[in-house]
N, C-alpha and C positions, 0 to 999 in steps of 0.2 A: 421526741427524737427518732422513735421507732418509724415514725409516719415519715419523717425526713429521709432516714434509711433508705426506706422502702422507695421512696419516690426516685432517689439517687440510683437504687437498683434496677427499677423498672427501665429508666432513661439508659443505664448502661446495656441493658439486655437488647433494649431497641436498637441502639447505635452498632452493637455487636452484630444483630440480626440485618441490620441494613449495609454493613460491610460485607457481611458473609452472603448476602443476596446479590450485591454489585459482583463480587469475585466470581459466584457461579453463573451469572449472567456472561460475564466476559469469557468464561470458560467455556459455555456451551457455545459461544458465538466463535470462539478461537477453535474450537474442534472440528465445527461445520466447515470453516473457512479452510481448513487444513484438506479437508476431504474434497471440497471444491477444487482446489489448487492441485492436487494429485491428479484427480480424475481430468482436470482440464488439459494437463500434459499428455496423459495418454489419447483423449480425444483429438489432440493435435497431431499426434504420432501417426492417426490413423487417416490423415487426410491427404498426404502424398500418395498412398495407393488406395484409396477407398474403392478403386473399381475391381481390386483384386483381395480383398479383404477374407482373411482366412476364417474358418469355422471357429478355432481357437479364439482369434481376435472379437468375434462376434460374442464369443462366451463372456470373455473379459468385459467387453464393452457392457453387456447386460448387467454382470455383477457390480461395475461400477456405477451405473446409472441407477439401478436398484438401491445401492448402498448410499450414493448422494441424496436420492429422492426421499428415502426414509429418514436421513439425517436431516433434511429440511424439515419435514413434517414434524419430527421430535422437537426440532429448535423452534418452529412456529408454537406447538403446543405448550412447550414449557415457558416461552417468552410471554404469550399471552396469558398465562396461568395467573391466578389473583395473587397466588402466594410468592410469586417470582420477583414482583417488584422491579422489573427491569424496565429500562426507560433509556429512550423514549419510545412510545408505542409504535411509532412509524417504522423503527428500525426493523421490525421482522417482516414488514412488507417491502422496504428496501433490500434486503438480503434476497426475499424471494425475488424480486425484479432482475437482480444481478444475477442469481444463480439460472433463471429461465433465459437470460438474454445471451448470456455464454453460451448456454447449450445451443442456442438458434445460430450464433455465429460459429460455433465449433462443428456442429452435427447437423442441423437443419438446413444450414445453407448449402450443403453438400448433397447432390440429388442421391448419390449411392447410400451414404449414412443415413441420411433421410428415410428411405425406404427400410433400412435396417431396422431404425428405432420406431419407426411406424409398426413393424412387425413385432417387435419386444412387446409392445403394449397392449397386443391383443391377446396374450397367453396370460390369465391371471395368476399362473405360478409365480411369475416374476413380479408380483406386488406392484405393477405399473398403470392399474386400472383407471385411475384418477390423473395420470400424468398429463393425458393430452389436454383436459379441461384446465387442468392449471398453466400448462403451456401457454394455452391461448390467454387465459385470465391474466397471468403476470407480463404478457407482451403487449397487451393491449393499449391503445393510446389513451382510452378512458380512465383504465386502471391506474396507469402511470400518472396522469393528471391528478387524480384523484390523491395519490399517495404524496405529491407535492403539495397540495392543499392541506392534506393531512400533517406533514412537515410543518408548515406555516402556522397551523392552529397548535402544534406542540410545542411552540416558541423554540424550534431547534434552530441553531446559528447558521442561517444561511445566507449568503450574499445577496444584494438586490437583484442583480442580473438572473439569478437563480430562481429567487423567490416570485418572479414575474414571466417566469419559462411558458411557452405556449408549445405546446406539441402538435404536430401533424403527422400524419402517414397515409402512402397509398393505399388503395382497397388491396384487400388481402382474400385468400381463400378461408371462408369460416369452417370448412372442415378440416383446416389446419395446414400448416405448414409454410406456403411460402411468404413470409411476412416480410415487406420491404424494410429497409433501415430507417428508423425514427430520426427526426431532425429535431434538435431543439433551437428554439429561436428567443433569444434572450434580449433584455432591453438594451444592451450593448453591443451584441455580437451575436453571431450565428454558428453554431457548432453542431456537428453531425455525428452521428452513429451512437452506439450502446455505451461504448466506452467512455464518450464524454460525458453522457448523461449519468451514468454510474459515477465517474469520477467527480462531478459538481456535488452530487447527493452526499456520497460517501466522504468526501474530505472535509465537508461542514456539517456533519452529523454529529453533534455531541451530546451526550447525556450527564455531564457534569464539567466541574474547572478541573485544570490540572493541578497535582500536588504541590508543584514548585511556585503556583500562581501567587503573585503578591509577596513573594518571600524576599524580604530586604536583604536578609544575610548571605542568600544564595545569589541576588543579583551583585552584591558588593563583591563576594568572591570572584564572580565571573569576569566582572570589569577590572580587578586587578590582574587577571591572567591573560586576559584577551589581547592579542596583537593584530595590526594589519593583516588580510589575508589569511587568518586562521578561519579552520572550517567548524561550524558549530551545528552540531546534531540534535534532532528532536525525537521523542517517543511520547505518543499520546495514546494510551491505550483507552481513552474514552472518546475516540473519535473512530467511525467504521472504516476509514481507509488503511488505518492501522493493521487490520486483519488481513488486508489484500496485497500487501506489500511485503515480498520474502525479505527474510533477516530482521535483525533487532532494531535498526533504525529505520525510521519511517520519512525523514527528509533531511537535507542538509542545506545548509546556506553558508554565505561568505560574510566575514565580519570586516567591513572597510576601515575602521580604526577611527581615532578621536582627530580632532583638527590640529591638534598640535603634533602627532604621530605622522599626519600626512604633510604636515609643513616640513616637517624633519626630513622625509623622504623625498621631498622636492616636487611634490605633483599637485599641491594644494592650488597654486595659481596658474596651474597650466591651462590653456584654452579647452583641451580635450577632456578636462577634468569636471568642467562646468556642470555635466549631466549627473554627476555623483555628489559634487560639491552641496548643492541645494539639499540633496537628501541627508547628508551627515548633519548639515547645519539645523535640519529641523528633527534631529535626533533619531534618524530612520538608519542605523548603522549596519543592518543587516540586509543584504543583497540577495535574492532568492527568484526562483521560478517554481510557481504552483500551476495548477491546472486552470486558472484564468490568464496567466501570462507573468512576464517579470513583474516583480514588487520590490517593496522595501518595507523593513518592520523594524520598531525600537526594540530595544532588550526587554522592556515594560511589557510589551504585548508577546512577544516572542516565547517568553519563559512560560506562559500558560500551558506547561508540560508536566508529565511524569518524570521524565529523565530528560538530561541535557548533558552533552559532552562535546570536548574541543580537541581537535588535533591541530599541528602545525607541519605545515609542507616546507621543509628547510629549503634556504636560498631563494625564496621568492622574493624577498623584498628588494634582493640585489637587482630584480628584473622589475620593479614596480610599475614604472611608465609602461612597459611592454605589457605586462599582465592586467594593469587597469584598462588599457586600450583594448585588449582582447576581451575584457568582462563586457566593457560598455559596446562592443560590437556584437553581443548577442542581443542586445535590445532588440524588440520587434519579433522576435523569434517565437512561435508556437509553441505551446508545451507538446511533447510526443507521448501520445496516448498509447503507443505501440511499444515503447520501451527500447527503440532500435538504436545502439550505439553508433551505428554507422550513416544515419542519416544527420545531416548538418543544418537542415533548414528547420528542423523541429527539433527540442532538446527536453530535457527532464532536469531535476534540481542536480544530479549527479553530475550531468552532462555540461552544465554552465560553468562548472569548474574545469572539468577536463579538457574542454574547447579551450579553457583560458589560461592554464597554468604552465603552459610549455611542455617541453618533452619530457613527460613522466611515465614510466610503466604501470599503470594502474591496474588493479585487479579486475577481472570482468566476469560475468554471470553468465556462463554459455547456457543456453537452450536448444531445442532441437532444431530452430530454423533461424536462430540470429543470435547476437551477442548484445547484452544490454548492460548497462551500469547502475548500481544500486548504492545507496547511502552507504550500506556495510561495505562494499568493494573499495570504497575511497578510506573508510574507518582502517580498515585491514591493513592498510599500506604501515600504518604506525607500528603494527606487530611484526610483519614479514620484512620490513626493510627501514630500519630505524635511522638508516643514513639518509633517506628522503624524507622521513615524516615521522613526528614525534607526538606521543600522548602528551596532554596537556592536564585536562580535568576532566572528571566523570561524576555528575551529582545525580542522584536518585531520591525523589521525594517519596517520603514514608506515607502510610496509609491514614494514619491516625494523626492530627494535629499538624503543625507547621514546621516540623523538623525535615532533615533530609540527611542522607548518606554522602560522604564525600569519599568516593571509592578509589583505590590505587590501581596502578597499571596491571597488578595480577588479576583485580576482578575485571578489569577492562579486556584483558586478553581472555577470560572464560568467556566473555560474549561470543567468540567467533570459535567455530568448529573447524580446526585447521586439519587439511587432509594431507597425510603423509606423500610425499613424492616417491613415486614409485621406481624402482630400477628397471631397466631392460628386460630382465629375467622376471621380475614380478608383473611388468606389463605382459608379457608373452604368456605368463600363467593365467591372467585375468582372462585374457582373449580365448584361451585352451578351454577354460570354465564356461564361457561365453557360448562357445561353439557347442560344447556338450550340452548345455542348457537347451540350445536352439534344436538339436536333434531329438533331444527327450520330447519336446513339445511336438515335432512331428511325428514321432512314434506314438504319442498318446493320440493323436488326431486320427492316425491310422487305424489304432486300436479301437476308436470309439465308432470308426466308420464302416468297421468291420462286421 
């Protein structure tokens, strides 16, 4: 009996250690990607005036670059540590490729910023002495090809057209810097640029199955709630791309409905609906666009997630014919790797919906250079405008076992950090504080130069 108890105790300890290690690996990844995202935003802000960049801005650039590089080295060290048990092993190299690829796009490809960065690496006190060597390493064709082979040998779930990728690039200066954009030539398509390479790798690099995967109770509950045109959201904390998309939800798709519901809507036998009819008949009732392009999934495959949620845009069923035709019209559009909501020839998962659902005032994510639409923006409508969209369901898989939480609307609302709408007086006060902050910066620069 003691031996049996000891065996169970050791097994329980092993599982506890395994779950704790997985949590720590994900936390380390999340922490680093937050630093990458925040520094990317600052790097972008410098490009518009790189010819007049100030001393203060160079100092901030140095601090962010040092912090980011140090974070990457710490992530690599932890991830490859024997005790960390982080999987897959190729993830560390994939993150490094992403890190230095975005640095190339945002800093090195700009002549003025390239000179600044090169200058920063010459001073040992900034802790960037190995930065140039790592930059060349993680941007090299040979290394990226090796990582793809590593991914394949690690049995990471990559689609066929990515597994057989062949990379090539033009000659570049071995002393650093002007590296041309790489192109990725797959078996079925050719896509160009770092964003596409990273997109394909990150979206399919998985280190476990989702906590809701094969959960029949969750699937049954979902099917009982879903109606045509419902928006269905996914969160996969076991996929690398989850850590590069702002917000809680990483993807959103459209639930097309059942044959019976579509007959009732009067669209099933329509000629235009033939494109979708064959998908519904095959059980692929979720329409979506991912990085390879437009596609369809069954609920059985889609639910390989950690969390799933559903919202319903009200009044869409009354315009079923128009909305379905607009959805079909998106077929053939490429994925928008730049996440620019104002381009109609290339779209993201959220834009598949916003271009098709009619005159709806969706939330938008504003960046320095453009407007973008993220899954969270669509989900947020059910919180801020219940007359246009309503919350339906939110399921969250538990870490241990085959159980899940069926969370209510209050828990759903907590996911979104709602900003208070400021009055004109409050806006004026914010502007005044911003001016004072800017003046303080100038005084600091004058003081340093004295």
